[in-house]
C-alpha positions in Angstrom: -0.2 0.0 0.0 1.0 3.3 -0.9 1.1 6.6 0.9 0.2 10.0 -0.3 1.7 13.0 1.8 0.4 16.5 1.2 1.7 19.6 2.6 -0.9 22.1 3.3 -0.6 25.8 4.0 -3.1 28.5 4.2 -4.0 32.3 5.0 -0.4 33.7 3.9 -1.7 37.1 3.8 1.4 38.8 2.2 1.2 42.4 2.5 1.3 45.6 4.9 1.5 44.8 8.7 -1.4 45.2 10.4 -2.8 44.8 14.1 -3.1 41.3 14.0 -1.2 40.2 11.0 2.5 40.5 10.0 2.3 40.5 6.2 6.0 41.8 5.9 7.2 38.3 7.1 5.0 36.3 5.0 7.3 35.6 1.9 10.3 34.8 4.2 8.0 32.0 6.3 6.6 30.9 2.6 10.3 30.5 1.6 10.6 28.5 4.4 8.0 26.5 3.5 8.9 25.8 0.3 12.5 24.8 1.5 10.9 22.2 3.7 8.8 20.9 1.3 11.4 20.7 -1.1 13.5 18.7 1.1 10.8 16.3 2.6 9.1 13.1 0.9 6.1 15.1 -0.1 3.6 14.6 -3.1 2.1 17.7 -3.4 1.1 20.8 -1.8 -2.3 22.5 -1.7 -2.8 26.2 -0.8 -6.0 27.3 1.0 -6.2 31.1 -0.1 -5.9 34.5 1.5 -2.3 34.5 -0.3 -2.6 38.4 0.3 -3.6 41.1 2.4 -5.7 43.3 -0.5 -5.0 46.7 -0.7 -5.3 47.9 -4.5 -5.7 46.1 -7.8 -2.3 47.0 -9.2 -0.5 46.2 -5.8 -2.6 43.2 -4.9 -1.3 41.8 -8.6 2.3 42.4 -7.2 1.5 40.9 -4.1 0.0 37.8 -5.9 3.2 37.6 -8.8 5.6 37.6 -5.5 3.3 34.6 -3.8 3.3 32.6 -7.4 7.0 33.1 -7.6 7.5 31.5 -4.2 5.6 28.7 -5.2 6.8 28.2 -8.5 10.0 27.0 -6.3 8.2 24.2 -5.4 9.8 20.7 -6.5 6.2 19.3 -6.4 2.8 20.3 -7.5 1.0 22.7 -6.0 -2.7 23.2 -6.1 -4.8 26.2 -5.0 -8.1 27.7 -4.0 -8.7 31.5 -3.7 -9.8 33.2 -0.2 -11.9 36.5 0.4 -8.7 38.6 0.1 -7.5 37.2 -3.3 -10.6 38.3 -5.1 -11.5 41.4 -3.1 -9.9 43.3 -6.2 -8.4 41.1 -8.6 -10.8 38.2 -10.6 -11.0 34.5 -9.8 -9.6 34.5 -13.9 -6.4 37.2 -12.5 -5.5 34.9 -9.9 -5.3 31.8 -12.1 -3.5 34.0 -14.7 -0.8 34.6 -12.1 -0.3 31.4 -10.5 -0.9 29.8 -14.1 -3.1 27.3 -12.3 -6.7 26.5 -11.9 -8.6 28.0 -8.8 -11.8 27.1 -9.6 -13.9 24.3 -8.7 -12.7 20.8 -10.0 -11.9 17.3 -8.8 -8.5 15.5 -9.2 -6.7 12.8 -7.9 -3.3 13.4 -5.7 -1.4 10.2 -5.4 -3.8 7.9 -3.8 -6.1 10.8 -2.4 -9.3 12.0 -4.6 -9.7 15.6 -4.0 -12.6 18.0 -4.9 -11.4 21.9 -4.9 -14.7 24.1 -4.3 -14.6 27.3 -5.0 -17.8 28.9 -4.0 -18.3 32.9 -4.1 -15.8 33.9 -1.3 -16.8 37.7 -1.5 -17.2 38.9 2.1 -19.5 42.2 3.0 -20.1 43.4 6.4 -24.0 43.5 5.3 -24.1 40.0 4.5 -21.3 38.3 5.5 -20.7 35.1 3.1 -23.4 33.5 0.7 -23.3 31.5 -2.1 -23.8 32.5 -5.4 -26.5 30.4 -8.1 -25.0 27.2 -9.1 -22.3 27.2 -6.4 -24.2 24.2 -4.1 -25.1 22.5 -7.2 -21.0 22.4 -8.3 -20.6 20.9 -4.7 -23.2 18.2 -5.3 -22.3 17.4 -8.5 -18.6 16.9 -7.9 -19.4 14.9 -4.8 -21.7 12.7 -6.2 -19.5 11.6 -9.0 -17.6 9.1 -7.0 -18.1 6.9 -3.9 -14.3 6.9 -3.2 -13.5 8.5 0.1 -12.7 12.5 -0.7 -10.8 15.1 0.3 -12.8 18.3 0.1 -10.9 21.4 0.0 -12.5 24.9 0.2 -11.2 28.6 1.7 -14.4 29.2 4.1 -14.7 26.5 6.9 -17.7 24.0 6.2 -18.1 22.8 10.0 -20.4 25.6 11.4 -18.7 25.6 14.7 -19.4 28.1 17.4 -16.8 31.4 17.0 -16.6 31.8 20.8 -13.2 33.4 21.6 -12.2 33.8 17.7 -11.1 38.0 17.6 -12.2 38.1 14.1 -15.3 36.2 14.3 -17.1 35.9 17.5 -18.9 39.2 17.0 -19.8 38.3 13.3 -20.0 34.4 13.1 -21.8 35.4 9.6 -18.2 36.1 8.4 -16.8 32.6 9.2 -19.1 30.3 7.0 -21.8 30.6 4.7 -25.3 31.8 5.6 -26.2 28.3 3.7 -24.5 26.4 6.2 -27.0 23.8 6.2 -27.7 23.0 2.8 -23.9 22.6 2.3 -23.6 20.4 5.3 -26.9 18.3 4.1 -25.2 17.9 0.6 -22.1 16.6 2.3 -23.7 14.1 4.1 -25.9 13.0 1.2 -22.9 12.0 -0.7 -22.0 8.9 -1.5 -18.6 9.0 -0.5 -16.7 9.2 2.9 -15.7 12.9 3.4 -12.7 15.0 5.2 -13.2 18.7 4.8 -9.9 20.7 4.9 -10.1 24.4 5.2 
């Protein structure tokens, strides 16, 4: 029996320093991650989004390009979803062009692991929090129903719907931590023909 080893990284937040994020340390830390992955026996890297902290369209493009340059030093394939900061001022197509990798919803096999990368709308607004766009839930149901093998479900936004007590960002704004349609999402996962582990 072969073993598939996948390295995971998320919320890099390359950019300016803020009271809660040291964005100036992101690239050096990402560089160390790349070195450690290249020195290890890893089959692939999965990146969970929020590669940058958005500032302006022009600056975001530069920040994303710098992150992409680091990922291009990996000796193994890398796979991405985009987070709310990645698409705040750039499009999903912009992100894909910079990464030279798909970032939309898709299913693929990494080693012995079936992975479903779900890229629903990750637009976050103060008024509504996070909400799915038409077709997002259908995409999830379709991809999960296509195979009964154990599946790693990858998304940026967590799908657990767990309480946010004690969370600096989300305790007072739980609608910003998961989708308004979390009950429907979890029902789709429960109704899938495959066992699922969700990674976000």
